[in-house]
N, C-alpha and C positions, 0 to 999 in steps of 0.2 A: 506524499505532500508534505514535504518539510515545512517551520512554519516558523516563520522568516521575528528573531524580537531588532526591538533596540541596541543597541551598540551598547549597552550593561548586560540587557541581559531581563530587564524590570519587566518590560509590558511587550505585547505583541502588540510586531510592526503594521498597522494594519493596511498600509499606503503597499505595502513592500508584499503584505501577499496579493492585493488586490496585482498588481505589474504581476507576480507570478504567475495568477490567473489565465491575464489576458496573454502571457505567454509563452505558457502553457496549452489553450487552446488554439493557438493564433499558428502553432508552431505545428498544430494537427493529431494531436493528444484524442482517446477518445472517452476518456473518464477522467474523472480527481476521487481521490479519496485522502483526506483529510482528518485530524486527528489518528491518524493511525500509527504502527511505532515507531514511523521519520518522522512524523511529527511529536515529538517529544511527548503525546499524551500524559501520562505518564508526571510530567513535570510542569503540565498545566492544572488552572484551579478552575473549579464547573465551572466560572463567571467565563473565563478567555475561552471553557472546550467552546460555550456556548456561538459565543460572537466568533472564532475563526469559525467553524461550522453554520455559524449565517452569512459570515461576508464571502466564502466561494461558493456557497450555492445562488446569493444575488450576484457576485461577479459573475456567475459561469450561466446564471440565468437564462437554462436549457439550453445551450449552446451543446452540452456532451450534458454523461449522465453527473452529480454526486453519490455518493457514495464512502457515512460517514463511518470514525471508529465509535465504537461506541463501547467498550470495552470494562468493566470490573473488574476488581475482586469479591463484587454486592453480585450479586440477582436483581435485590429490588432497587441498585444504580442503574446497570449497563438499561434495564425497562427507566428509569428515568432519561439518562440520554439517548437513549432510542427512540423515546414517545417525543424528543424535543425535536431528535432531528429529525420525524413525521413533521412533527408541529411547523421546520423553520421550510421544507420546502423538497429534503433529501430524494435519494430514487429510492436512496438502500444504506443497511449499516452493515461494518465489517466488524462482528467479533471474536475477539481472540479469551478461546478458555479462560478464568479465573486463572492466576497462575501461582501463589503462593500455599494456597489452598487443598493444590494438586487433588479436586476431584474423582470419584471416578467415572464410570461409565456411564452408570444408571444414574448420578448425579447431572452429570454433563445433556443429559440428557434430558433431566428437567430444565435445569438453567435453560438451554437454548431455548426447551417445549414453552417454558414461559416468555418471557419475550416476542419470543411469535411471533403469541396468539395474544400479549398486549398492544401489537403496533398494527396495519399492512401495507407493510413497502415490505421488498427482500430483506431478506437473510443472508450475508458470505459471513462463513464458518474461516475462522482463520489459524489456520492447525501447524507452530512453528515451537515445536519441540523445544526449541538453542532455547529458546529465550522463556517460551511459559510453563517452560518445568511440565508438563503438559504435551500426549503424543495423540493426535485424533484417528487415530489408526482404518481400516476402508471401510470393515465388518462397523463399524459405529456411523464413518461416515454415511453408509449408503440405511443404514437406520435412521439417522437422525434427514436424513435428507424425503424421508415421512411427512416429515414435517411441514403441516402447511407454511409457506414463506422462505421457509430454509431450499434456497434455491443455489446456492453456493458456493464453491471455495479456492479460499487460498487457503492453496499448497506449499510448499515453506519449507520442504526436508530433500536433503541428496534423492531423494529415493524418486525417478522419474516413473519408475515403472505402480509406482502408488497413487500416478492420475489414469492410470489401463484402469487400472482393477476399481477408482471408485468409479467409473463411466461404467466400469463392467454391474459390478454388485446395484448400484444403486438409478440401474435398468434404464438409465436415460435421462432418473429425474435431479441431478446433481450434476450442473457448468461450471465445467473442473479450470479456475483462475492459477497457471505458477507461479511462482516467489521468489524461492533463489533464481532455481533449472528454467530459468524464460525458452529458450527454445527449446532447450530439449521433454517442457513437459508440453509443449509444441503438436513435437512430433511421435507424442505420443497419444493428443487427443484432444489435450489440454483451448481454449475456446479462447483466454486471453490471460493476461499478463501482468499483476497489480507487482511494477514494476519499480524501485528505487535511483536507475537510472536514466529510466524516465525523468525526474526533476534534473540532469544536465543533458539529453541529448532525448526528449520529447519527440520530436519527428522523425527521428533515426529509427528509436523502440518504438512507433506507429509504425512507419514498415517496414518493420521486422515481423506486426505478427499483419501485416498485407501480404506478403511472403510467403506466409508461412500459413496464413485461413482463407484469406480468398482465390489469391493466384497459385498458390501451391504450389509456388516455384521452389521446388530446397535447395539447388545451387547456390540458385540468386540472395535465398534466405544466411545459405551456412555462409557465406561471400560477408554477411551485413553482420551477422552474428560475430564473424574474428574481428569484423573493423570495430566493435565496438569496445568487446570485448574488455579492453583497457578500462572501460570504465563501469563495468561492474568490477574488477580486480577493485581497483579504486574503491567504489562506496561498498566492497566487503567485507561480512565478521564486524566485529565491533568497530570498524571509519564508518558505514553507514549515514550519522549524524554527521559525523563534526568531519570526513571529506567531501560528504556533499554537499557540508556550508564554506567548506573552506573554496571549492571549485566557484560554488555559484556566483561570491563574490570575485571572482579571475575570470568570470566571467562578463561582471559585466554590474550586475546584479546582489550588491547586499541586501546577506539576511539576517549579520547579526550572529552569533555565539549560539553555541548548543548553551542548556540551562547545565547548573551540573545537580549531583556529581561528576556530568560530561567536564572535560576541559574541551579550550579550543582545541584547535590542528595543534601537533606542535611540528618543529621545524619541518623532520621529514614528512610529514601530509600535508602540508602546505605549500613544497617539490614538489613531489606526487601528484601534486591535483595542477602547482599547474602546472608541471610539464603534463602531462591530461587532456591539459582544457589548449594550451596547445599545435602539441601534434595531431589532432581531433577536429584544429580548430574550431572552437564548438564559444557559441557566443552569444548571449541575451543581446536583447533586442532592444 
């Protein structure tokens, strides 16, 4: 989920966040992940991170699971954020690796084991080497899957064979969610997709899951995938925050600007967002 801010970016727009939660759930989304990359967690204060998690969990009210992003550079901070998420009622936490210290495999194992042993809710690993500067390859993921509570991974590389290899090497212990390559990950055995584009088209993205996993109607899934591909392309690469916020504004669900160092969408991005929203007839409730 994105994090809505007031027009000046100074504070979290709590009313907009509640509206976003309700709209996502009404549209059929299967789960919510606040305080992740798209939620600009690095631009939130500790108090804001806690408040965003609290609002999403309370507003969801058990209608869908909520996994809270609790990543940080210091393992002690991750433990603190994760314990707070559990106390607030989160169903799990999602944790990208420490992103500056470039930890070794042994350090990553210690990091995740320390966090997992400090809480009683599941941990979702988040492998995103393009931004985290750390790549958790399938053999390491399989080892991490042996830790109690480490049950899920969001695999966000362009190599969907990793989905296959994680499933094989973890012997069924790890449930894989796609990151960038959602549809392709489903075809390789993923059971979920933590998708940026679902901020804009939650019903369509939820339908893609159903077609891929529940009814296993690959031709229909492929057709739907090509329909929503413009959304995926719009929010791809560095645009994932700015373009998402620009599109939501066009859809009638204003969520404020991103926070620096990110800049608001430029004219070309706004035009792209407007064109995508209108061509796909996207609209918020």
